[in-house]
DRENPA-3360 file (N, C-alpha, C; in nm, 2 decimals, always signed):
BEGIN
1 = XXXXXXXX = -0.53/+1.28/-0.75/-0.58/+1.39/-0.66/-0.52/+1.36/-0.52 ~ -0.48/+1.45/-0.45/-0.42/+1.44/-0.32/-0.52/+1.41/-0.21 ~ -0.48/+1.36/-0.10/-0.57/+1.34/+0.01/-0.60/+1.47/+0.08 ~ -0.72/+1.48/+0.14/-0.76/+1.59/+0.21/-0.83/+1.54/+0.34 ~ -0.77/+1.58/+0.45/-0.83/+1.53/+0.58/-0.88/+1.66/+0.64 ~ -0.97/+1.64/+0.75/-1.02/+1.75/+0.82/-0.95/+1.74/+0.96 ~ -0.95/+1.85/+1.04/-0.90/+1.85/+1.17/-0.98/+1.75/+1.25 ~ -0.92/+1.67/+1.34/-0.99/+1.57/+1.41/-0.90/+1.46/+1.46;
9 = XXXXXXXX = -0.97/+1.35/+1.48/-0.89/+1.23/+1.53/-0.91/+1.11/+1.44 ~ -0.83/+1.02/+1.46/-0.83/+0.89/+1.38/-0.73/+0.80/+1.44 ~ -0.67/+0.72/+1.35/-0.57/+0.63/+1.39/-0.47/+0.61/+1.27 ~ -0.35/+0.58/+1.31/-0.25/+0.55/+1.21/-0.21/+0.40/+1.23 ~ -0.20/+0.33/+1.12/-0.18/+0.18/+1.13/-0.04/+0.16/+1.07 ~ +0.05/+0.10/+1.15/+0.18/+0.07/+1.11/+0.20/-0.08/+1.09 ~ +0.24/-0.13/+0.97/+0.26/-0.27/+0.95/+0.38/-0.31/+1.03 ~ +0.38/-0.44/+1.08/+0.50/-0.49/+1.15/+0.53/-0.63/+1.10;
17 = XXXXXXXX = +0.66/-0.65/+1.09/+0.71/-0.78/+1.04/+0.67/-0.81/+0.89 ~ +0.70/-0.93/+0.85/+0.66/-0.97/+0.72/+0.53/-1.04/+0.71 ~ +0.43/-0.97/+0.75/+0.29/-1.03/+0.75/+0.27/-1.13/+0.86 ~ +0.36/-1.13/+0.95/+0.35/-1.23/+1.06/+0.29/-1.18/+1.18 ~ +0.29/-1.05/+1.20/+0.23/-0.99/+1.32/+0.11/-0.90/+1.28 ~ +0.02/-0.88/+1.37/-0.09/-0.78/+1.35/-0.03/-0.64/+1.34 ~ -0.08/-0.55/+1.26/-0.03/-0.42/+1.26/-0.05/-0.34/+1.39 ~ +0.04/-0.24/+1.41/+0.03/-0.16/+1.53/-0.08/-0.05/+1.50;
25 = XXXXXXXX = -0.18/-0.03/+1.58/-0.28/+0.07/+1.56/-0.27/+0.17/+1.67 ~ -0.25/+0.30/+1.63/-0.22/+0.41/+1.73/-0.32/+0.52/+1.71 ~ -0.35/+0.59/+1.82/-0.44/+0.70/+1.82/-0.37/+0.81/+1.74 ~ -0.45/+0.89/+1.67/-0.39/+0.99/+1.58/-0.47/+1.12/+1.60 ~ -0.40/+1.23/+1.60/-0.46/+1.37/+1.59/-0.43/+1.42/+1.45 ~ -0.53/+1.46/+1.38/-0.51/+1.51/+1.25/-0.52/+1.66/+1.25 ~ -0.42/+1.73/+1.20/-0.41/+1.88/+1.19/-0.40/+1.91/+1.04 ~ -0.51/+1.94/+0.98/-0.52/+1.97/+0.84/-0.54/+2.12/+0.81;
33 = XXXXXXXX = -0.60/+2.19/+0.90/-0.62/+2.34/+0.87/-0.49/+2.41/+0.90 ~ -0.49/+2.53/+0.84/-0.36/+2.62/+0.87/-0.35/+2.64/+1.02 ~ -0.45/+2.68/+1.08/-0.45/+2.70/+1.23/-0.40/+2.58/+1.30 ~ -0.45/+2.47/+1.28/-0.42/+2.35/+1.35/-0.27/+2.31/+1.32 ~ -0.23/+2.32/+1.20/-0.09/+2.28/+1.16/+0.01/+2.38/+1.22 ~ -0.03/+2.51/+1.23/+0.06/+2.61/+1.29/+0.08/+2.58/+1.44 ~ -0.03/+2.54/+1.51/-0.02/+2.51/+1.65/+0.05/+2.38/+1.68 ~ +0.02/+2.28/+1.60/+0.08/+2.15/+1.61/+0.09/+2.10/+1.76;
41 = XXXXXXXX = +0.22/+2.07/+1.80/+0.24/+2.03/+1.94/+0.29/+2.14/+2.03 ~ +0.29/+2.26/+1.99/+0.34/+2.37/+2.06/+0.28/+2.38/+2.21 ~ +0.37/+2.39/+2.30/+0.32/+2.40/+2.44/+0.27/+2.28/+2.51 ~ +0.28/+2.16/+2.44/+0.23/+2.04/+2.50/+0.35/+1.97/+2.57 ~ +0.31/+1.89/+2.67/+0.41/+1.82/+2.75/+0.42/+1.67/+2.69 ~ +0.32/+1.63/+2.62/+0.32/+1.49/+2.57/+0.21/+1.47/+2.47 ~ +0.21/+1.36/+2.40/+0.10/+1.33/+2.31/+0.08/+1.17/+2.32 ~ -0.05/+1.14/+2.31/-0.08/+0.99/+2.31/-0.08/+0.95/+2.16;
49 = XXXXXXXX = +0.00/+0.87/+2.12/+0.00/+0.83/+1.98/+0.08/+0.93/+1.90 ~ +0.02/+0.98/+1.79/+0.09/+1.07/+1.69/+0.00/+1.18/+1.65 ~ +0.06/+1.28/+1.58/-0.01/+1.39/+1.51/+0.03/+1.39/+1.37 ~ -0.07/+1.40/+1.28/-0.05/+1.41/+1.14/-0.06/+1.55/+1.10 ~ +0.03/+1.61/+1.03/+0.02/+1.75/+0.97/+0.01/+1.73/+0.82 ~ -0.10/+1.78/+0.77/-0.12/+1.76/+0.62/-0.20/+1.88/+0.56 ~ -0.15/+1.94/+0.46/-0.02/+1.91/+0.39/+0.09/+1.97/+0.47 ~ +0.21/+1.91/+0.46/+0.33/+1.96/+0.52/+0.45/+1.89/+0.46;
57 = XXXXXXXX = +0.56/+1.96/+0.45/+0.68/+1.90/+0.40/+0.80/+1.93/+0.50 ~ +0.78/+2.01/+0.60/+0.88/+2.04/+0.70/+0.82/+2.09/+0.82 ~ +0.90/+2.09/+0.93/+0.85/+2.14/+1.06/+0.96/+2.21/+1.14 ~ +0.92/+2.28/+1.24/+1.01/+2.34/+1.34/+0.97/+2.30/+1.47 ~ +1.06/+2.32/+1.57/+1.03/+2.28/+1.71/+1.05/+2.41/+1.80 ~ +1.05/+2.53/+1.74/+1.05/+2.65/+1.82/+0.93/+2.66/+1.91 ~ +0.95/+2.69/+2.04/+0.84/+2.69/+2.13/+0.79/+2.56/+2.18 ~ +0.85/+2.45/+2.14/+0.81/+2.32/+2.19/+0.88/+2.29/+2.33;
65 = XXXXXXXX = +0.81/+2.21/+2.41/+0.87/+2.18/+2.54/+0.94/+2.04/+2.54 ~ +0.91/+1.96/+2.44/+0.96/+1.83/+2.44/+1.03/+1.80/+2.30 ~ +1.13/+1.71/+2.30/+1.18/+1.67/+2.17/+1.08/+1.58/+2.11 ~ +1.08/+1.57/+1.97/+0.99/+1.49/+1.90/+1.05/+1.41/+1.79 ~ +0.99/+1.30/+1.75/+1.03/+1.22/+1.63/+0.94/+1.28/+1.52 ~ +1.00/+1.29/+1.40/+0.93/+1.34/+1.29/+0.95/+1.24/+1.17 ~ +0.84/+1.20/+1.11/+0.84/+1.11/+1.00/+0.78/+1.19/+0.88 ~ +0.86/+1.20/+0.78/+0.82/+1.26/+0.65/+0.76/+1.16/+0.56;
73 = XXXXXXXX = +0.63/+1.18/+0.52/+0.56/+1.09/+0.44/+0.54/+1.14/+0.30 ~ +0.54/+1.06/+0.20/+0.51/+1.10/+0.06/+0.36/+1.09/+0.03 ~ +0.32/+1.11/-0.09/+0.18/+1.11/-0.12/+0.11/+0.97/-0.10 ~ +0.19/+0.87/-0.10/+0.13/+0.73/-0.08/+0.15/+0.69/+0.06 ~ +0.19/+0.78/+0.15/+0.20/+0.76/+0.30/+0.32/+0.66/+0.33 ~ +0.42/+0.66/+0.24/+0.54/+0.59/+0.26/+0.64/+0.68/+0.33 ~ +0.70/+0.63/+0.43/+0.80/+0.71/+0.51/+0.93/+0.73/+0.43 ~ +0.96/+0.86/+0.42/+1.08/+0.90/+0.35/+1.20/+0.91/+0.44;
81 = XXXXXXXX = +1.17/+0.95/+0.56/+1.28/+0.97/+0.66/+1.22/+0.99/+0.80 ~ +1.29/+0.95/+0.90/+1.25/+0.97/+1.04/+1.37/+1.05/+1.11 ~ +1.34/+1.15/+1.17/+1.44/+1.23/+1.25/+1.38/+1.26/+1.39 ~ +1.48/+1.27/+1.48/+1.44/+1.32/+1.61/+1.49/+1.46/+1.62 ~ +1.40/+1.55/+1.67/+1.43/+1.69/+1.67/+1.41/+1.75/+1.82 ~ +1.52/+1.81/+1.87/+1.51/+1.87/+2.00/+1.43/+2.00/+1.99 ~ +1.38/+2.06/+2.10/+1.32/+2.19/+2.09/+1.41/+2.30/+2.03 ~ +1.35/+2.39/+1.97/+1.43/+2.51/+1.91/+1.50/+2.48/+1.78;
89 = XXXXXXXX = +1.46/+2.39/+1.70/+1.52/+2.36/+1.58/+1.43/+2.38/+1.46 ~ +1.49/+2.40/+1.34/+1.42/+2.41/+1.22/+1.46/+2.29/+1.13 ~ +1.36/+2.21/+1.09/+1.39/+2.09/+1.01/+1.38/+2.14/+0.86 ~ +1.47/+2.09/+0.79/+1.47/+2.12/+0.64/+1.35/+2.05/+0.58 ~ +1.28/+2.12/+0.49/+1.17/+2.05/+0.41/+1.22/+1.94/+0.33 ~ +1.14/+1.84/+0.31/+1.18/+1.72/+0.23/+1.10/+1.74/+0.10 ~ +1.17/+1.73/-0.01/+1.11/+1.76/-0.14/+0.99/+1.68/-0.17 ~ +0.99/+1.55/-0.15/+0.88/+1.46/-0.19/+0.78/+1.45/-0.08;
97 = XXXXXXXX = +0.80/+1.51/+0.04/+0.71/+1.49/+0.15/+0.58/+1.57/+0.12 ~ +0.47/+1.51/+0.16/+0.34/+1.57/+0.15/+0.27/+1.58/+0.29 ~ +0.32/+1.49/+0.38/+0.26/+1.49/+0.51/+0.37/+1.47/+0.61 ~ +0.34/+1.51/+0.74/+0.45/+1.49/+0.85/+0.37/+1.42/+0.96 ~ +0.43/+1.32/+1.02/+0.38/+1.25/+1.14/+0.47/+1.29/+1.25 ~ +0.42/+1.34/+1.36/+0.49/+1.38/+1.48/+0.46/+1.29/+1.60 ~ +0.55/+1.26/+1.68/+0.53/+1.18/+1.81/+0.64/+1.22/+1.91 ~ +0.62/+1.17/+2.03/+0.73/+1.19/+2.13/+0.86/+1.12/+2.09;
105 = XXXXXXXX = +0.97/+1.19/+2.12/+1.10/+1.14/+2.08/+1.12/+0.99/+2.12 ~ +1.17/+0.91/+2.03/+1.21/+0.78/+2.06/+1.10/+0.67/+2.03 ~ +0.98/+0.71/+2.02/+0.87/+0.61/+2.01/+0.86/+0.55/+1.86 ~ +0.90/+0.62/+1.76/+0.88/+0.57/+1.63/+0.97/+0.45/+1.60 ~ +1.09/+0.45/+1.66/+1.18/+0.33/+1.64/+1.11/+0.21/+1.70 ~ +1.05/+0.23/+1.82/+0.97/+0.12/+1.89/+0.86/+0.07/+1.80 ~ +0.80/+0.16/+1.73/+0.68/+0.13/+1.64/+0.73/+0.06/+1.51 ~ +0.86/+0.06/+1.49/+0.91/+0.00/+1.36/+0.89/+0.10/+1.24;
113 = XXXXXXXX = +0.87/+0.23/+1.27/+0.86/+0.33/+1.17/+1.00/+0.37/+1.12 ~ +1.03/+0.34/+0.99/+1.15/+0.38/+0.93/+1.13/+0.40/+0.78 ~ +1.23/+0.45/+0.71/+1.22/+0.48/+0.57/+1.18/+0.36/+0.50 ~ +1.08/+0.37/+0.41/+1.03/+0.26/+0.33/+0.90/+0.20/+0.38 ~ +0.87/+0.22/+0.51/+0.75/+0.16/+0.56/+0.63/+0.25/+0.51 ~ +0.52/+0.18/+0.48/+0.40/+0.25/+0.43/+0.29/+0.23/+0.54 ~ +0.24/+0.35/+0.59/+0.14/+0.35/+0.69/+0.00/+0.37/+0.63 ~ -0.10/+0.35/+0.70/-0.24/+0.38/+0.67/-0.29/+0.48/+0.77;
121 = XXXXXXXX = -0.38/+0.57/+0.73/-0.44/+0.66/+0.81/-0.59/+0.64/+0.80 ~ -0.66/+0.62/+0.91/-0.80/+0.62/+0.92/-0.85/+0.74/+0.99 ~ -0.93/+0.82/+0.93/-0.98/+0.94/+0.99/-1.12/+0.92/+1.04 ~ -1.15/+1.00/+1.14/-1.28/+0.99/+1.21/-1.28/+0.91/+1.34 ~ -1.39/+0.91/+1.41/-1.40/+0.83/+1.53/-1.39/+0.92/+1.65 ~ -1.38/+0.86/+1.77/-1.37/+0.94/+1.89/-1.23/+0.96/+1.93 ~ -1.20/+1.01/+2.05/-1.07/+1.05/+2.08/-0.97/+0.93/+2.08 ~ -1.01/+0.81/+2.09/-0.93/+0.70/+2.09/-0.91/+0.64/+1.94;
129 = XXXXXXXX = -0.98/+0.70/+1.85/-0.97/+0.66/+1.71/-1.03/+0.53/+1.68 ~ -1.14/+0.50/+1.75/-1.20/+0.36/+1.75/-1.28/+0.35/+1.63 ~ -1.37/+0.44/+1.60/-1.46/+0.43/+1.48/-1.39/+0.47/+1.35 ~ -1.41/+0.39/+1.25/-1.34/+0.42/+1.12/-1.41/+0.53/+1.04 ~ -1.33/+0.60/+0.97/-1.38/+0.70/+0.87/-1.32/+0.65/+0.74 ~ -1.29/+0.74/+0.65/-1.22/+0.70/+0.53/-1.08/+0.64/+0.55 ~ -1.04/+0.55/+0.47/-0.91/+0.50/+0.49/-0.82/+0.57/+0.39 ~ -0.71/+0.62/+0.44/-0.61/+0.71/+0.36/-0.50/+0.62/+0.31;
137 = XXXXXXXX = -0.52/+0.51/+0.25/-0.41/+0.43/+0.19/-0.39/+0.46/+0.04 ~ -0.30/+0.39/-0.02/-0.27/+0.42/-0.16/-0.39/+0.38/-0.26 ~ -0.48/+0.30/-0.21/-0.59/+0.27/-0.29/-0.67/+0.39/-0.34 ~ -0.67/+0.49/-0.26/-0.73/+0.62/-0.29/-0.88/+0.62/-0.30 ~ -0.95/+0.51/-0.34/-1.09/+0.52/-0.36/-1.16/+0.54/-0.23 ~ -1.11/+0.49/-0.12/-1.18/+0.51/+0.01/-1.12/+0.62/+0.09 ~ -1.02/+0.69/+0.03/-0.95/+0.79/+0.12/-1.03/+0.92/+0.13 ~ -1.00/+1.00/+0.23/-1.07/+1.12/+0.24/-1.06/+1.21/+0.12;
145 = X = -1.16/+1.28/+0.09/-1.14/+1.34/-0.03/-1.21/+1.47/-0.05;
% end
């Protein structure tokens, strides 16, 4: 069964190194409803952390003010591809993608987010994503549902 999140906040956890470093924990906005996914980052000048669009397999940047990094995630939250998209572009949908992670252009490389990396999503909490909700990793038992 696929993951189902609700619109809100949380955090995305990006592993770093070969188990030698603590993972990178970033604030996350979750856009799971049709309305929230449709709006996405439109009209925004910046974003703190990242935005998760779910379900989604592709995005566009029409009406956006800033270029963005886009990470396509499969059902296990493994990164399939990362692309930087300037405003006014249509990204091709990725066949195996089930979720899309968006952030300001250039930051995903600094986070170590690249194809093959598996992230975790923790939903719930306040605007800083401090309080944990369900964990959306491949274990599935604790994921939002």
